[in-house]
C-alpha positions, 0 to 999 in steps of 0.5 A: 936581868943580864947579871942573873942570866950570866950567873945562871949560865956560869952555875950551870956550866960549873954544875955540869963540870962538877957533876961529871968530875964527881962521877969520874972520881967515883967510877975511876976504879972501873977503869973507864973514862967518862966518854966510855962509861957514857957510851955503855949507859946509852947503849944499855938504854936502847931497846934494839941493837943501834947502829953506830950512827944512832949511838953517836947521835944518842951520846952527842959525839961525832962518828970518828970520836965514837969509833975510837971509843968503840975500838977501846970498848971492843978491845975490853970485850964490852961491846961488839960491832957487826954489819947490819943485814940490810946495809953492810956498811952500817955497823950494829953495836951490841953489848957483851954479857961482860958489860952488864955487871959494869953497867950495873955498877955505873948505874948504882954509883950514879944513883948514889951521886944523884941522891946525895946531890939532890938531898934537901931539894924539894920536888917542886923546886926540882920540877921548876928547874926542869921547866927552865932547863927544858925551855933553854934547851928548846931555845937552843934547838931553834937555832 
């Protein structure tokens, strides 16, 4: 059992690194690091203007790390920060119109990568794998 768990953990880590590396390779022409395109994707999925704190939680990065990423995205004209009306210390993050075409390209490329990587995997196998991952994540949260 130990060896199977060890192999699974190693494969999971390798899969994660490999997947990200492939996305980075294909997204290189957009001039965005993985960290920056990930922030854009998370921001695009909010149904409201999130605060910087909400966005940091969504992306799972520390506040100072997100602040540096937002500095660069703001310099590129892709996002804007503004004071929240109810708390001027809090910053709301807004996607700029110039970010939308870039997000569409990111989504298209990531969809293509997903389709290629899941090729030949039966839906039943995928569902079972999702159940296992969900259980592992749940065990992590309990810690």
